[in-house]
N, C-alpha and C positions, 0 to 999 in steps of 0.2 A: 504493500500500500504506500509505504513511504517512497519507494522507487518510482511508482507511478506519479506521485505528486512532484517529485524532483524533476522527472522528465517533462511534465506539464509546465513547470516553472522555466525550464530551459527553452521550451518552445515559445513561451511568452516573451522572454528576453530576446530571442532571435528575431521575433516579429517586430520588437521595438527598436532594435539596433539599426544603425545606418549601413547601407550598402557601400561598397567601395566607390561606386560612381557618385553617390550622393556626397560622400566625403570630399571627393575631388572637385565637385561642383562648388561646395562651400569654400574650399581653399581657393579656387579660382575667383570667386566673388570677393573674398577678403583681399586677394592680391590686386584686383582691379580697384577696389576702394582705397587701398594704400597708395596705389599709383596716382589716383585722382587727388588724394589729400596731400601728397608729398610737396607739390608746388605751393599749396596754400600754407603749409607749415613752414616752408622755407621763407616765404614772404613775411609771415608773422614773426619768425625769428629775426629776420633782417630788420623789420620795423622796430622790434624790441631793442636790438643793438643800437640802431640809430637814435632811438629815444633816450637810451642810457647815455650815449655819447653827448647828446644835446644837454642832458641834465648835468653831466660832468663839466661841460663848458660854462653853464650857468653858475656852477659852484666856483669855478675859476674866476668868473666875473665878480662874484660876491667877495672873493678873497682879494682881488685887485682893488676893489672899491674900499675895502677895509684897510688895506695897506695904504692907499692914497690918503685916507682920512687921518692916518697917523704919520704921514710924511709930506705935509704941506700940500696935499692934493696931487702929488706925483705918482705915476705908475711905477712898478718895480723896474729896476734897471736891467737891461740885457747886456750880455758880455761876460765872459768868464772871470774877469778881474774882480767882480763883485761877489763877495763871499760872506757866509755867516760865521765862519771860523777860519783858522789858519791851517787846517789839515789839507791833505792832498786828495781828499775824498771828492769825487766828481759830483756827489749829491750835495756838496756844501757850497757850490757856486752857481751863479746865474739867476735868472728871474724866478725860476721855480723854487730855488733854495730861499730866495728873499721872501717868498710867499708862505714859507713853511709855518710860521707862527700864526698865519691868518687862515690857511687852508687846512692845517693839521696834517698835511701829507707831504712826504718827500718825493723826489723825482721817480723813485721806483714804486710808487703807490699806484694802484689801479686807477686813481683819479686821472692820471696823465697818460693812460693807455687806452686807446679806442678799442672797444670790444670787437669791432669789425676788421681790425688790422690783420694782414695776412700771416703774421707770425704771432703765436700765442706766448708772449713773454712780457717783460716789464718795460719794453721800449717806450720812450716818450714819443707820442704822436701829435703833439700840438706845438705851435710856434707862436711867439709874441711878435706883433708887428713892430718893425724897427727901421723900415726903409726911409721914411721921412726924417727920422732922427739921425740916421747914419749920414744923410746927405747935407745936414746943416753945417755951417762953418762958424765956429768949430763944431765938430761932431758932438752930439748929446746922446745920453743913454737912457733918458727918461723923458716923459712929457706930462705936464700938468693936465688933468682932465678938463680944467676950465679952458685950456687952449684948443680943445677939440670942438669946433663949432658945428661940425656935421656928425654928431655923436651917433645918430641912428644909421649912418652909412659908413662910418669909419671902422675898418677892420681892426679889431683889438687882438683877438686870438683866433686861430683856425687850425684845422687839421693839416698837417704836413703831408703832401701827396706827391712828392717827387723822390725817386730813389737816391738822389744825390745827398739827401740829409740822413740816410740810414746806412749803417754798416751792413756787411754781408751777414746772412744770405739774402736778405730782402733788397738791400741797396748796394751802392758802390762807394760809399763814403770811406776814405782811407784813414781809419782811426782804429786804435786798439779796443775802444769801447763806445757805447752809444753816446751821442751828444745830448746831454740833459739840459742844454741851454739853447734850444733851437730858436732862431730868429731869421727874418728875411732881409736883413740889412744888406747882404751882398749878393743874394740870389733869391729868385722867386720860389717860395715854398708851397704855395697853393696853386697847383697846376691841375687842370681838369681833364677828364677822359676825352680823348681826341686830340689833345695838345701834346706836343713832344715831351716825353718824359713824365707824363702825368696820368692820373686815373681818379676815379671816384671811390672814396672810401666806403660809401653806402650805395645801395641800388638807386636811391633817390638823389644822390649827389654828395656834396661835402658840406659839413656844418661850419658855420661862421658865427663867432661871438662879436657883437658890435659894442661900441663904447657906451651905449645907453643901457647895456645889459641884456638885450634880447638876442636870441639865437635863431638863425634862419638857414635853410638848406638850399644849395644851388647845384645844378647840374653843369653849369658853365659860368664863366665870368659874366657878370651883369654890370656894365659901366654906369647904369642908372641907379644901382642899389649898393655898390661896393666902391669905396674909395680908400686909397692908401695915404691920402693927404688930409690933414685935419680940417682944412677950410675950403678945399676945392675938390670937385669930382675928378680924380685922376687915377688911372690904372698904375700898377706897380712900376712899369717901365716909363711912365710919364712924369713921375715924381722927380722934382729937382730940389736943389739946396737953397731955394729962395727963402 
């Protein structure tokens, strides 16, 4: 009697079980759904990385404004000769080091590394605008925020998107270690996709922090929205030492 009941139970299980064809159909449907969702997830992840990058730039802006409030309105100085101590530590010099007390982050902090950068390390991916300051006579290494008349168009900090500012394997900068004091005084650091030696850090373009504190994304240079001169709409190559 028990054997009969056992056999009846086996028959019921067999009737309820999936056939091999049904299992293959289910697997195929799951594969198709994953293929359809993959691009959506990729875009969502990229959007999240771009948003995080923009948030980091806004934090840098807040640190710069706090620094200026404590230094007669001047932005932090660019150039390796400016240090927070006398050590040979590369993290102790440059504009990022000068911001340390206000940002709470050193140059090897995730704050200064764009999450969309092609190498997942602690590389500094942002530069401080210094073109106009470099061309003054004599050269200056800081600018008072009150001097920036076009605050909503003046590029203050942006993503560095040219290989020449990075050491290998991503770039071709001939140095033993990453430059933690990136600025565009002598060469253009924000170069867009389609231009020689440039690319877009994000699918939507590159993030720019302006002197009024807002962040905006651009796929290409916009001469009506970005200036490297504090009181005239001028591209990087148009700025002079006037």
